[in-house]
N, C-alpha and C positions, 0 to 999 in steps of 0.2 A: 504493499500500499504507500501510497506517494503523502508524502507530509508536506503541508499547503503553509505558505505565508501569502497570506489574504489581508491586502491594502485595500481601508475605507479612505479616500479621498474626495477633498469639497471646501467649500468656501466656510467659513466659521459658520456655525448655527445648521450646517446640515443635519446635523445628528452623529457625526464620525464617532464621537466618545460613547453618546448615549445607546447608537445603535450597536456599536462594536462590542461593548460591553456584554449587551442581551445575545449576539449572535453568537459571540464565543461561549457563554452559559450554551445555548442548544448546541454548539457542536461538541461540547466537551472537550472547548479551544482553550487556549493561553491568552491574553489581552493585555497589549500596549498600548497606550497612548502615549504618543512621541512627541507629545508637547512636555511629557516627566524625563526628557531626554537632552532636553536645550537646554543652552545657558543661558538661566534666566539673565544676568546682566548685558549681553550681547543681542544687538538685532538678530531677526532667525537668516537675515543674508550673509552673516558673519560666521554662525556658528554652524551651517547646513552640512558641513563634511563631518562635524564634530557631532552633531545629532543623528547622522546617518548610520555613521561606524558604531552607536552606541545601540541605535535601533537594532543594528545587525545580530550583535551582539547577544543584545536580550532576546532577539526573536530566536536563533540559535539556542540558545540556552533555552527557551521554552520546548522547539521542538523535539528537544533531547528525549523529553517526558510526555509531548505530545504529538499527537499524528497534525494538528494544525494549531496556528495563533494569528488571530486577529489585530492588524495594527494600524490604529485612528494615528494619520497623519498627512495632510496638505499635500499634494506631489506638482514638484514641476519634471520636466521629461531628464533631466540629471539625475532627478533622485531615481522616476522609476528605472535609466538605464543601471544606477547604480546596483539596485534593492533585486533586479531580475538577474543581475552579472553575480553578487555576491551569493542572495540562495540556491540561483543554479548549480553555479560552482559545488555546492555542497549538495547538490542532487537533491535541492526541493524545487517545488512547484512553487510557480507564485499565480495571485489573482490579484488583478486590481481595479476596485469596482467607484466606481465616479459618482458621489452623492450630491444630486442638482437639488435645489428647491428654489422659488423667485425670493426677492428682496423681501416682500411684504409679507410672505409667510413664515421667513426668518425671525423678523423681529415684530411677529405676532406676541403681544402681552400672553395668549392664552396656552403658551409652547413653553410659558414657566421661565423665561429667560432674560437679564435683563441685559444690554449690550452698553459699555462704554461708547464715549463719543470715537474715538479712536477706532475702536472694534467696529462702530457703524461704517464706517471709511473704508476700513479694511472690505470687509461682507462684500462692498459696492466695486472695489478695486478687485478682489477675486473673482466675481460673479463676472464683471466685463475681461477678465482674463483667462476665463474660460476652466476654471478650477472642478466648475461641475460637469464638465460633459470631456474631459482628457481625451485628445486621439489616441493614446496609445490605452486606454481601458478596456479591461475585457466585459465591463458591463456598466453603464449609464443609469442611474437608477435614482429615479422622482422620491423624495424622500415628503413631499408635500402633499400627494392626493390623497391619500387614505388616513385611517387612525393609526395611531403609533403601534398597537397589534398586528395591525392587517400589512403595514409596511414590513413589518420584520420577520411576520411569517411570510411573506412575498421575497423576501430578502433571501431568507434562510433557502426558500427553495431553489430561487435562483444561484446562489454560492455554490448550495449542493451540485445540483443539476452540472455548473462549470467546474467544480472540482470533479467530478465523474466521469466527463469526457476530458479530462488532463490526465484521468490514467491509463485511457486507450491507448 
């Protein structure tokens, strides 16, 4: 059985962490929040290689004991290349999922999350830069069309389907 590193990418507020934790639980997988591996005193663009190396190290450690790990982290093409190569060289399959939602949906108060002014600006930038539909994604998934339980169930189904197709 192939081991899988499943990346959930997308703008701030699309559900990378919340869906990622729940998906990991359903798959009996490990979970890594990429934000936990970033250098807090440096802007993201200064710490990207350090963060990526830390995510790979944590992912490999998790995959030592589990068949899958779900990693919540917004990806650029350079990250995709790096992660695909590092996990692939170790014999692990990778699955890249872009999570997408409209700005209006992301900032909706009913979602239960407040954003700072800087986060509002960053959400808009990430949406305009295409974080919700990366061309290298194995799956582009809308997170604002259904309820959370229905979204999670559909994401689990799609992730299992893609994982199974990679085994063939």
